[in-house]
N, C-alpha and C positions, 0 to 999 in steps of 0.2 A: 335332376335339375328342375323339373317342372313342379314336383311336390304335390301334384294332384292327380288322382286316378285317371280321369278323362284324358288329360293331356298326355300321360304316359302311354295309354292304350292307343290313342290316335297316332302318336309318333312311331310306336313299334309297328302298328298296322300299316303305316305308309312305308317304313324303311325295312323292317325285318321280315314281314309276312311275304312280300313278293320274292325275296331271296330264298326263304325257306321253301316256298312252293317250287321255285326254280330248281332247287337242289334235290327235290323229290320227297320232302317231308309230307306226311299225311295231313290233309287239309284240316281235319277236326283237331288233330294234335297241335298243329301250329296255331290255330285260332284259340284253342283252349289255353295254351301256354301263355299267349299274349294277354288274354283277358285275365287269367289268374295272376299274372305278374303285375297287373295294375294295382293289386292290393299292396304291393311292396312300396308304392309311392306314398301310401298313408303311414307307413311304419318307419322306413329308412329316411332320416332327415336329408334335406329340408322337407317338412311335411306341412301342408296348409291346414289339414284337419287337426293336427296337434295344436296349431296356433289358435284355431277357433275353439277347440276344446279347452285349452288353457285359459282363454279369456272367459269362457262360460263357467268353468268350474273353479276359477281363481287358483290355478296351479301354475307354478313356474314353467314357462315354455322351454327354457334351457334344460330343465330336469326331464321334461317329456322327450326332448330330442335325444338326450343321453339314454333314456330308458327304452326308446323305440329301436335303437340300432340292433341290439342283440336278438330280439324277437324277429326283426325283419330279415336278418342274416339266417336265422334258424328256418324261417319259412321258405326262403329262397333255396336253402339246402334241401329241405323236404321236397320242394318242387323238382329239383334236379334229380334226387334219388328216385322219385316216382316215375319221371320220364325215362330214366335209364332202365329201371326194372320193367316198365311197360314195353320199351323197345326190345329188351332181351326176350320178353315173352312173345312179342310179335315183331320180328325184324323188319317186316314190310312197312312199318310205320315211319321209319326214318332211314336214310342212307348210312352206311358205315363211315368211319373216319377216313378210310382210304379213298372211298368214292368221293367224299367231300373235298379231300385234298387234291384229287385229280381235277375236279371241276373248278376249284378255286385257284389252282396254281397260276393260271393266267391273270386272274384278278389281283393276286398278291403282288406279282411282278409289276403290275401296272399301277400299283398304289403310289401316288405321288407324294412329294414332301408336303404339299398343301393339305392333303387329307390327314397325314400324320400330325401336322400342326393343329388341325381342327380338333382331333381327339385329345391332344395334350391340353389345349385351351379349355375344352369342356371339363376335363378333370381339374384343371387349375381353378376354374370358376366355382366348382363345388367346394374345393378346398378353401377358397377365399371366404365364401359365405359361411360355411360351418366353422372354419378356423376363427373368424372374427367373433363368433358367438362363444365357442368353447374357451377361447383365450380371454374372454371378458373385455375385449376391445370395443365391441358394439352390442347394442341390444338387438332384439329380433327385428324391430322396425328399421334400425340403422343397418342391420345386415341385409335386409331387403334392398335398401338403397345401394349397398355394395354390390349385390347381385345384378341390379339394373345397370350400374356403371360398368361392371365386368362384361355383361352381355353386349353392351354397346361397343366396348373395346373389341370383343371377339368379332362382332359384325363388321367393325371398321377394318380390322386386320384382314378379314376374309373378303373385303371389297363387296360386302352385302349391305352396307349402311347407306340408306337413301331415304328421301322424304316419304315415299310410299310405304316403306317398311315401318318407319316411325309412326306414321298415321295409323296404320293397321294395329300396331302394338298399343298405342294410346286408346284407340277405339275399343279394342278387346279388353283392356284394363278397366276402362270406364263402364263397359257393359257388365263385367264380372262384379266390380265393386258396387255398381248400382243394384244388381240383383241381391247381393249380400246385405246391403243396407235395408232393403225392404223386408228381407227375411228377419233381420235383427229387430226391426220395428214391430213386426208381427209377433215374433217370439217374446220380446219384452212385454208387449201388451198381454199376451197369453199368460206368461209366468206371473205378471202382476195380479191379474184377476184370479189366477189359480191359487196364489198364496193368500189373497184376501178372503177367499171362500174356504180356506183351511185345507187346501189340497196337499200341501207339503206335509202337514201333520198327519193327514190321512194316509199318505203313502208310507211315511215312517212307521206308523202303527201297523199298517198292512204287512209290510215286509217283516217287521219284528214279530208279528203274530203268526207268520207262516211256519215258524219253528224250523226253518231250514238252516243248514250250515252255510258258511261263507260262500263256498262254491255253488251251493244250491241257489242262493240269492243271485249270484253272478249268472247262472244259467237262465234264471227267470228274466233278468235284464237282457241277456243275449237273445232270448227267444222273442222278446218285444222288439228288439232292434232288427232281427231277421225279418219279422213281419212288416215293419215299417220300411225296411230297405227294398222290399219288392215293388213299392210304388211311390217312394219319396226320395228326394235328393238328400245326400249326406249332410249338407249344410243345414237344411231344415230339420233333419232328424236330431242333429247335435243341439241346435238351439231349443228344441222342444223337450228332449229327453234329459239332457245333462242337468238343467236346473231342477228336474224332478229327482233324478238318481243321485246327484252329488250330495245333497243333504242327507240322504239315507246312508250313503257310504261313510260320510263324516260322523254321523251320530252312532252308527254301529261299528265304527272302526276299532274302538278299544276291545270289544268282546269278539269281533270277527277277525281282527288282525288285518283289515283292509287299509289301503292307502290310496288317496285320490290320484296320485301319479300312476300307481300300478293299475 
């Protein structure tokens, strides 16, 4: 629902981590799973980074959403398989299913209709946002408005809607949007100067002259992103690197079989 890595990690850290520790999961395993699962927010729609990338690389955002679902599910599956194998190798890392069932039996019986309704509404909210995009009823921007309206309805039904909550939501939105706007201004200025001095042509000739295969060029790009990812925010990385990488991919697409969406 959040579509951004930080929001997902914070939510899981507040909700899931205390329960996992209470049930006896290894602390490192629990924290590692939550941090790793944050990457799923960038792949499984709705994803904020896909919207930013689509705008930067001039790629259809709906196509990106469709393309991101399968890799996201694959990655989630790999995470699950790794955790299961890790726990089989070292059973002390996590409780067995029987132990969890015994500890949770009381919690399950106490689960009220309100909580079940909350889960159903969360799933319905995702379905409304993604369904409006895939069905062609709404653009990505209009689907965002659908999401906001749906979130307000959920808050209203759960008696959480009040002026304080609305103020905090608006302030958080303005803070995020304001940050992105300044990053966009800086990135546009950077890319403009970069292209004026022939940077795009230089990068194209550089990648073409490396004599690497398609996957080799991808690995070089991934290596650059890994280095930048250690000390920069993902929004800044996208705005700086995509205008540099996207023309390379488009120019080399015929002989390398690349596609900007892929």
